C-alpha positions in Angstrom: 106.7 193.4 201.4 105.4 193.5 197.9 103.0 196.3 198.7 105.9 198.3 200.3 107.9 198.0 197.1 105.0 199.2 195.0 104.4 202.2 197.3 108.1 203.1 197.3 108.4 202.9 193.6 105.3 205.0 193.0 106.4 207.6 195.5 109.8 207.7 193.8 108.2 208.0 190.4 106.0 210.9 191.6 109.0 212.7 193.1 111.0 212.3 189.9 108.1 213.5 187.8 107.7 216.5 190.1 111.4 217.3 189.7 111.1 217.0 185.9 108.1 219.3 185.8 109.8 221.8 188.0 113.0 221.8 186.0 111.0 222.0 182.7 109.0 225.0 183.9 112.1 226.7 185.2 113.8 226.2 181.8 110.9 227.6 179.9 110.6 230.7 182.1 114.3 231.4 181.8 114.2 230.8 178.1 111.3 233.3 177.7 113.2 235.9 179.8 116.3 235.5 177.7 114.4 235.8 174.5 112.6 239.0 175.7 115.9 240.5 176.8 117.7 239.8 173.5 114.7 240.6 171.3 115.7 237.9 168.8 113.1 236.0 166.7 112.5 232.4 167.7 114.4 229.8 165.7 112.2 227.1 164.1 114.0 223.9 164.9 111.5 221.8 162.9 112.8 223.4 159.6 116.3 222.1 160.3 115.3 218.5 161.0 115.7 216.1 158.1 114.5 212.6 158.1 117.2 210.0 158.3 117.2 206.9 156.1 119.5 204.2 157.3 121.1 202.4 154.4 123.6 200.2 156.3 124.2 199.1 159.9 127.3 201.3 160.2 125.2 204.4 159.9 122.8 203.1 162.4 125.6 202.4 164.9 126.9 205.9 164.3 123.5 207.4 164.9 123.1 205.4 168.2 126.5 206.7 169.3 125.4 210.3 168.7 122.2 209.6 170.7 124.2 208.2 173.6 126.5 211.2 173.5 123.5 213.5 173.6 122.0 211.6 176.5 125.2 211.9 178.3 125.1 215.6 178.0 121.4 215.8 178.9 120.3 218.0 181.8 118.7 216.9 185.0 115.2 217.3 183.6 115.6 214.4 181.2 117.2 212.2 183.8 114.4 213.0 186.2 111.9 211.9 183.5 113.9 208.7 182.9 114.0 208.0 186.6 110.2 208.4 187.0 109.6 206.0 184.1 112.0 203.5 185.6 110.3 203.7 189.0 106.9 203.2 187.3 108.2 200.2 185.5 109.6 198.7 188.7 106.2 199.3 190.4 104.4 197.6 187.5 106.7 194.5 187.8 106.3 194.4 191.6 102.5 194.7 191.3 102.5 191.8 188.9 101.1 193.7 185.9 103.4 191.8 183.6 102.8 188.1 183.5 105.7 185.6 183.7 
């Protein structure tokens, strides 16, 4: 039974990872096609990112809320990646890799 759980979790993780890779490649291809059609220069997102220094817990809670909202709007590629990581974690627990 324990071996079946591990095998099922690993198969689920591999399927989720394959879906993530497929969706990511599709997104990149579509983005490249769109940028070629529009002939717009690429926007450097790293220049817009500013480091956040949390001064009080209220700002931290607000930032966590924004993160949760962003994850709620995330596409299927991110959810496939999260699913594959969850399956791998379940497989690791079932295989007894974590003591206790």
